[in-house]
C-alpha positions, 0 to 999 in steps of 0.5 A, spaced: 748 231 200 740 231 198 736 226 201 734 223 194 742 221 193 743 227 188 748 232 188 746 239 188 747 243 182 748 250 179 744 252 173 749 257 170 749 262 163 756 261 160 759 267 156 766 269 154 770 275 155 777 275 152 777 268 150 776 266 158 770 263 160 765 266 165 758 264 168 753 267 172 747 264 176 741 263 171 736 266 176 740 273 175 739 273 167 733 276 165 734 276 157 740 276 152 739 281 146 744 283 140 748 289 141 744 296 139 745 303 139 747 306 146 746 313 148 752 315 152 752 318 159 757 324 161 761 323 167 759 315 168 764 310 170 769 308 165 766 302 164 759 304 163 758 305 155 751 308 156 744 307 156 739 303 152 731 303 151 729 296 152 721 296 151 720 303 154 725 301 160 732 305 161 737 300 162 745 302 163 750 298 159 756 296 162 762 293 158 765 287 162 772 287 158 773 294 161 770 292 168 774 287 169 780 291 166 781 287 160 783 290 153 778 293 149 777 289 142 770 291 139 764 288 138 763 282 133 757 278 130 757 274 137 757 280 142 751 280 146 748 284 151 746 280 157 740 283 161 741 281 168 739 283 175 744 287 180 742 289 186 735 289 184 736 293 178 736 291 171 743 292 168 746 290 161 753 287 160 756 287 154 760 280 153 764 277 147 759 271 146 754 267 150 755 260 149 751 255 153 746 254 159 749 249 163 748 245 170 754 243 174 755 239 180 756 244 186 762 240 188 765 242 182 766 249 184 772 251 188 773 258 192 778 262 189 785 261 191 787 266 197 793 268 192 788 271 187 783 274 191 784 281 193 779 287 194 779 288 187 777 281 185 772 279 191 767 279 185 769 272 184 764 267 187 769 261 185 772 257 179 768 251 176 771 245 173 767 243 167 769 238 161 776 240 162 775 248 162 776 253 168 770 257 169 770 264 173 763 264 177 762 272 177 758 275 183 754 280 179 752 285 185 760 286 187 762 286 179 757 292 178 757 295 185 758 303 185 763 302 190 767 298 185 766 303 180 771 307 183 777 302 181 781 305 176 782 302 169 788 297 168 788 294 161 792 287 160 796 291 154 799 296 158 806 294 161 807 293 168 811 298 172 817 294 173 816 292 165 817 300 164 824 301 162 827 307 165 827 311 159 820 311 159 819 314 166 820 322 167 825 320 172 828 315 168 828 320 162 832 326 167 837 321 169 838 319 162 839 326 160 844 327 166 848 321 164 848 323 157 851 330 159 856 327 164 859 323 158 859 328 153 
């Protein structure tokens, strides 16, 4: 605890993606702008929407829904591009809404559970508890790293492998045909 008796605080920018609350350190956010036309870039990673011209500077734009493996819902009037610093480079990240800037006590942040942490989720700095809400704190350098870009997209609306019926897989279809032929 600091000598003056106050607890240390984290100053965060809170935003929403797919109905869930996320936050990044305010020092990594340059500005928040309304969506604008994006120029597509061929053969870019699946989550890169393209580039924008921001006051004469070319800025890559990442769709955070795609980057986090969430279903795409399209942009709304509340959608924003947060221009952030990632590994010393300006990057725009598309989020569903930016809701507030807040200060939370550092002791209200817990590390993510070992059960949910994997190499695919090491971009989580922690989970903050604030006014009854859980807020995922993102490590932008890891979320936007080139190494992480190699991960294939996984979307919430795709059935998991064990949820697929045998008839939906090629092997299952062949087994179904063989069974039907044997019964005939």
